[in-house]
PyMOL CGO cylinders between C-alpha atoms (Angstrom):
from pymol import cmd
from pymol.cgo import CYLINDER

trace = [
    CYLINDER, 6.04, 31.74, -137.58, 5.57, 28.79, -139.89, 0.3, 1, 1, 1, 1, 1, 1,
    CYLINDER, 5.57, 28.79, -139.89, 7.99, 26.62, -137.91, 0.3, 1, 1, 1, 1, 1, 1,
    CYLINDER, 7.99, 26.62, -137.91, 5.88, 24.43, -135.63, 0.3, 1, 1, 1, 1, 1, 1,
    CYLINDER, 5.88, 24.43, -135.63, 8.84, 22.30, -134.57, 0.3, 1, 1, 1, 1, 1, 1,
    CYLINDER, 8.84, 22.30, -134.57, 10.41, 25.28, -132.78, 0.3, 1, 1, 1, 1, 1, 1,
    CYLINDER, 10.41, 25.28, -132.78, 7.24, 25.79, -130.73, 0.3, 1, 1, 1, 1, 1, 1,
    CYLINDER, 7.24, 25.79, -130.73, 7.04, 22.09, -129.84, 0.3, 1, 1, 1, 1, 1, 1,
    CYLINDER, 7.04, 22.09, -129.84, 10.72, 21.97, -128.84, 0.3, 1, 1, 1, 1, 1, 1,
    CYLINDER, 10.72, 21.97, -128.84, 10.12, 25.06, -126.70, 0.3, 1, 1, 1, 1, 1, 1,
    CYLINDER, 10.12, 25.06, -126.70, 7.21, 23.30, -125.00, 0.3, 1, 1, 1, 1, 1, 1,
    CYLINDER, 7.21, 23.30, -125.00, 9.41, 20.28, -124.35, 0.3, 1, 1, 1, 1, 1, 1,
    CYLINDER, 9.41, 20.28, -124.35, 12.21, 22.40, -122.88, 0.3, 1, 1, 1, 1, 1, 1,
    CYLINDER, 12.21, 22.40, -122.88, 9.86, 24.30, -120.56, 0.3, 1, 1, 1, 1, 1, 1,
    CYLINDER, 9.86, 24.30, -120.56, 8.23, 21.04, -119.48, 0.3, 1, 1, 1, 1, 1, 1,
    CYLINDER, 8.23, 21.04, -119.48, 11.64, 19.48, -118.77, 0.3, 1, 1, 1, 1, 1, 1,
    CYLINDER, 11.64, 19.48, -118.77, 12.48, 22.49, -116.56, 0.3, 1, 1, 1, 1, 1, 1,
    CYLINDER, 12.48, 22.49, -116.56, 9.23, 21.86, -114.70, 0.3, 1, 1, 1, 1, 1, 1,
    CYLINDER, 9.23, 21.86, -114.70, 10.05, 18.16, -114.29, 0.3, 1, 1, 1, 1, 1, 1,
    CYLINDER, 10.05, 18.16, -114.29, 13.57, 18.98, -113.09, 0.3, 1, 1, 1, 1, 1, 1,
    CYLINDER, 13.57, 18.98, -113.09, 12.11, 21.33, -110.51, 0.3, 1, 1, 1, 1, 1, 1,
    CYLINDER, 12.11, 21.33, -110.51, 9.70, 18.65, -109.32, 0.3, 1, 1, 1, 1, 1, 1,
    CYLINDER, 9.70, 18.65, -109.32, 12.51, 16.09, -109.10, 0.3, 1, 1, 1, 1, 1, 1,
    CYLINDER, 12.51, 16.09, -109.10, 14.77, 18.46, -107.18, 0.3, 1, 1, 1, 1, 1, 1,
    CYLINDER, 14.77, 18.46, -107.18, 11.89, 19.38, -104.90, 0.3, 1, 1, 1, 1, 1, 1,
    CYLINDER, 11.89, 19.38, -104.90, 11.12, 15.72, -104.21, 0.3, 1, 1, 1, 1, 1, 1,
    CYLINDER, 11.12, 15.72, -104.21, 14.74, 14.85, -103.49, 0.3, 1, 1, 1, 1, 1, 1,
    CYLINDER, 14.74, 14.85, -103.49, 15.83, 17.99, -101.64, 0.3, 1, 1, 1, 1, 1, 1,
    CYLINDER, 15.83, 17.99, -101.64, 12.59, 19.29, -100.22, 0.3, 1, 1, 1, 1, 1, 1,
    CYLINDER, 12.59, 19.29, -100.22, 12.80, 22.66, -101.98, 0.3, 1, 1, 1, 1, 1, 1,
    CYLINDER, 12.80, 22.66, -101.98, 12.78, 23.19, -105.73, 0.3, 1, 1, 1, 1, 1, 1,
    CYLINDER, 12.78, 23.19, -105.73, 14.45, 26.10, -107.49, 0.3, 1, 1, 1, 1, 1, 1,
    CYLINDER, 14.45, 26.10, -107.49, 11.09, 27.48, -108.70, 0.3, 1, 1, 1, 1, 1, 1,
    CYLINDER, 11.09, 27.48, -108.70, 8.27, 28.46, -106.34, 0.3, 1, 1, 1, 1, 1, 1,
    CYLINDER, 8.27, 28.46, -106.34, 4.67, 27.34, -106.73, 0.3, 1, 1, 1, 1, 1, 1,
    CYLINDER, 4.67, 27.34, -106.73, 3.73, 30.38, -108.77, 0.3, 1, 1, 1, 1, 1, 1,
    CYLINDER, 3.73, 30.38, -108.77, 6.71, 29.71, -111.03, 0.3, 1, 1, 1, 1, 1, 1,
    CYLINDER, 6.71, 29.71, -111.03, 5.58, 26.12, -111.49, 0.3, 1, 1, 1, 1, 1, 1,
    CYLINDER, 5.58, 26.12, -111.49, 2.15, 27.35, -112.51, 0.3, 1, 1, 1, 1, 1, 1,
    CYLINDER, 2.15, 27.35, -112.51, 3.70, 29.73, -115.03, 0.3, 1, 1, 1, 1, 1, 1,
    CYLINDER, 3.70, 29.73, -115.03, 5.87, 26.92, -116.41, 0.3, 1, 1, 1, 1, 1, 1,
    CYLINDER, 5.87, 26.92, -116.41, 2.83, 24.68, -116.95, 0.3, 1, 1, 1, 1, 1, 1,
    CYLINDER, 2.83, 24.68, -116.95, 0.88, 27.53, -118.56, 0.3, 1, 1, 1, 1, 1, 1,
    CYLINDER, 0.88, 27.53, -118.56, 3.83, 28.32, -120.86, 0.3, 1, 1, 1, 1, 1, 1,
    CYLINDER, 3.83, 28.32, -120.86, 4.15, 24.64, -121.76, 0.3, 1, 1, 1, 1, 1, 1,
    CYLINDER, 4.15, 24.64, -121.76, 0.46, 24.44, -122.61, 0.3, 1, 1, 1, 1, 1, 1,
    CYLINDER, 0.46, 24.44, -122.61, 0.52, 27.59, -124.74, 0.3, 1, 1, 1, 1, 1, 1,
    CYLINDER, 0.52, 27.59, -124.74, 3.67, 26.56, -126.65, 0.3, 1, 1, 1, 1, 1, 1,
    CYLINDER, 3.67, 26.56, -126.65, 2.26, 23.08, -127.25, 0.3, 1, 1, 1, 1, 1, 1,
    CYLINDER, 2.26, 23.08, -127.25, -1.08, 24.37, -128.51, 0.3, 1, 1, 1, 1, 1, 1,
    CYLINDER, -1.08, 24.37, -128.51, 0.56, 26.88, -130.84, 0.3, 1, 1, 1, 1, 1, 1,
    CYLINDER, 0.56, 26.88, -130.84, 2.90, 24.20, -132.20, 0.3, 1, 1, 1, 1, 1, 1,
    CYLINDER, 2.90, 24.20, -132.20, 0.07, 21.75, -132.71, 0.3, 1, 1, 1, 1, 1, 1,
    CYLINDER, 0.07, 21.75, -132.71, -2.14, 24.30, -134.46, 0.3, 1, 1, 1, 1, 1, 1,
    CYLINDER, -2.14, 24.30, -134.46, 0.73, 25.29, -136.76, 0.3, 1, 1, 1, 1, 1, 1,
    CYLINDER, 0.73, 25.29, -136.76, 1.35, 21.62, -137.60, 0.3, 1, 1, 1, 1, 1, 1,
    CYLINDER, 1.35, 21.62, -137.60, -2.32, 21.16, -138.45, 0.3, 1, 1, 1, 1, 1, 1,
    CYLINDER, -2.32, 21.16, -138.45, -2.36, 24.32, -140.56, 0.3, 1, 1, 1, 1, 1, 1,
    CYLINDER, -2.36, 24.32, -140.56, 0.72, 23.16, -142.45, 0.3, 1, 1, 1, 1, 1, 1,
    CYLINDER, 0.72, 23.16, -142.45, -0.80, 19.73, -143.07, 0.3, 1, 1, 1, 1, 1, 1,
    CYLINDER, -0.80, 19.73, -143.07, -4.06, 21.27, -144.26, 0.3, 1, 1, 1, 1, 1, 1,
    CYLINDER, -4.06, 21.27, -144.26, -2.18, 23.62, -146.58, 0.3, 1, 1, 1, 1, 1, 1,
    CYLINDER, -2.18, 23.62, -146.58, -0.17, 20.74, -148.03, 0.3, 1, 1, 1, 1, 1, 1,
    CYLINDER, -0.17, 20.74, -148.03, -3.33, 18.69, -148.51, 0.3, 1, 1, 1, 1, 1, 1,
    CYLINDER, -3.33, 18.69, -148.51, -5.10, 21.54, -150.29, 0.3, 1, 1, 1, 1, 1, 1,
    CYLINDER, -5.10, 21.54, -150.29, -2.13, 22.25, -152.56, 0.3, 1, 1, 1, 1, 1, 1,
    CYLINDER, -2.13, 22.25, -152.56, -1.83, 18.56, -153.41, 0.3, 1, 1, 1, 1, 1, 1,
    CYLINDER, -1.83, 18.56, -153.41, -5.56, 18.42, -154.14, 0.3, 1, 1, 1, 1, 1, 1,
    CYLINDER, -5.56, 18.42, -154.14, -5.38, 21.47, -156.41, 0.3, 1, 1, 1, 1, 1, 1,
    CYLINDER, -5.38, 21.47, -156.41, -2.43, 19.93, -158.30, 0.3, 1, 1, 1, 1, 1, 1,
    CYLINDER, -2.43, 19.93, -158.30, -4.41, 16.73, -158.83, 0.3, 1, 1, 1, 1, 1, 1,
    CYLINDER, -4.41, 16.73, -158.83, -7.38, 18.69, -160.16, 0.3, 1, 1, 1, 1, 1, 1,
    CYLINDER, -7.38, 18.69, -160.16, -5.23, 20.45, -162.75, 0.3, 1, 1, 1, 1, 1, 1,
    CYLINDER, -5.23, 20.45, -162.75, -3.98, 17.13, -164.09, 0.3, 1, 1, 1, 1, 1, 1,
]
cmd.load_cgo(trace, "trace")
């Protein structure tokens, strides 16, 4: 669970599916995902993005604290 890049890539993939559905719907008149499905795609994108972002921040904070503790020991 310490791999934030996986979560961010997942968010990108789900968002690209949403965009593809919107593009197909605009060109053809009917997308391959219904309105409820679009809502679920946007919610999934938001959740994946937030989890990935929080994991990135936690990793950066952890690195900063470990670097600070190393500097204090010197």
